[in-house]
N, C-alpha and C positions, 0 to 999 in steps of 0.2 A: 656186398663181391656180388658181383654178377655170375653168369653164366661161362662166359667166357675168360673169365678170372679161377673158374673150377676148372674148367678144359686145363688150362696153362697149370696147373698143379697136377690133375692125372695127369699129363705128358711128362711132367720133371716127376714121375714116381710118388707123389705125396701121399697120403692116408687119406685121400678127402672126399665125401658123398654127400650127396642131401640124404635130410631126413624133413616128412613131415609135422609140422609142431601145431596144434590148434588151426588147423588149416591153412597155414601160413609154413613155407619153404623158408625153410633155415639152412646155415651151412653148419654143418660139426664136421671135427675132424674123427675118424674112424679107421680103422682097418678096411684097406680094400680088399676084394673079394679077388680070387687069384685072378681069375680070366679078366678083372679089369686093369690089375698090373702086370700082364701080360701084355695084353692094348699098351698101355702105359711106355713099356718096354718094345714095343713092336715101332711107335713112335718116333723113332731116333732120327735126326737132324743132319742130313749126308747131303755137302755139297761137294765137287769135282773140280778142281782146277789143272791144270796141264799147260806145260810148255814145247811147240812143235814147230821146228823148222821147218819140216817136210810132209808133213800131213802124218805120219806114222804114230805119233802119238796121239793125235786128236785123232783116229781113228779107237784105238784104245778109249780114249776120256769116252768119248759121245758112247762105246757100248756101257762102259759100267755106266753112265751114268743112264740111260735109257734101263739100266737092270734095277738100278736104287731109287728110279722113279726123279732125278733134278734133273736138274742143265748142267751140261758142261761148258765149262769158261774159262778160255784161254786167259793167265795169270798176264796184268798184275790184276785183275777183274778181285775184289777184294770179297773178304769173309763175311757174308753179313750175321750179328746176332753169333751165338752160342753155337754149334759144332758138335757133336759128338762125335761124328767122323769125316776125316778131311782127308778126300783121296786126290793125291798129288803124284802130276803124270809129269814126266822129262825122259831126255834120253842124252846120252855120252856125243858130246861133240869133242873131235879129236883130244880126246883122253880124258877130258871132266864135263862138269856139267855147265850149265851156261850160265855168264853173271846175270840174266835177267833170273833165274831159279832161283841164284844165290840172294841178290836181294830181294826180291818174292819171299822167301823163307824168313829173313831179316823184319818183313811187314807184318809177322802173323805173332797173335797174342795167344802166351803160351796160356791162361784164362778163361779163354773163347773155344777153347781145340781141348776133346777130350782127347783125341789119339789119331794122329797123320798115318793114312796106307800107302807105300809107296807104287809107284806102275811103273815101266821104264820099255824105250827101244832102244837099240843101237844094231849096227853094220857089225861090228866086229866083238866086242867085250862088253860083260853087263858089270859097267862099273857105276852105275847112276846110282844104285842102291847104297850100298856102304857111304858115299860122299855126301846125298842128299839128308841119310839117316844120323850123319854124325854132325850135319850143321843144325838140324831140328833139336838133337839131344844137347846140341850146347847150349841152344834156348831154352832148355828147359822144357819142351814140346813132347808127350812120347810118342813113340814112336811102335807100328805093328811089328812084329816079326816075320813077317810071312809079307812077301810084297810078288809084286805079276812082272815078268820079263818077258821079252819076245823081242825076234832079229826081227829089223826094219830095214826097208828095202831102200838102198843107196847105191847108185849107180849101176851098175850091173848086177849086183852083189844082192842074193835073197830077192830078186825079183816077184812082187807080187805079195811079202809082207807087209806089216802082217796080210795074214791070208782068214780063210775063214773058217778054220781051225783055231787061229789065236786068237780071235774074236768071240769065238764059242768059249774058247779057255778063262777067257777075259772076265766075260761075264760069270762063268762060274766062279771064278774065285772070288767077283763085288757081290754075288750072293751069299759062299761062306761067308765070308766077313761082315755084314752085315747079319746072317744070322745068327752068329753067335756073339756081336756086340759087344 
């Protein structure tokens, strides 16, 4: 087993470490020290996907992605590999979530996603969370109980939203979610 394999085991939270044996390094399964277990937990794989017609949800997605250290991608960008946390953003259009978001949820593989964290915007009502949550739970995908929502600008309503305070709150939300993974 090479070093890259050991790294993968450490990241996955395995009990793997290197021990010298007659001048040759061999891999042995041992209990990891607490500081390495913490390191493994900190290296969660996080992705951010969103759908945005007006750009409001994109603003949140970009801030969340910046906070968690990845790139926000507009759906239908696939989720590559196994993901511990998928931040999924959408908004409400005419009382419901878009058909694009519904179709995207159908492409998600429950065996490859630890949990989904929902964030959303809308001009009138916070309705995206329960609708997206139901679709995900129907597929057997775990959903974080907390979600992030803020008003979004729509014609003359909520000019300038999401604003700097909203973006700061989105960053704080993302940090709290990833800290407690």
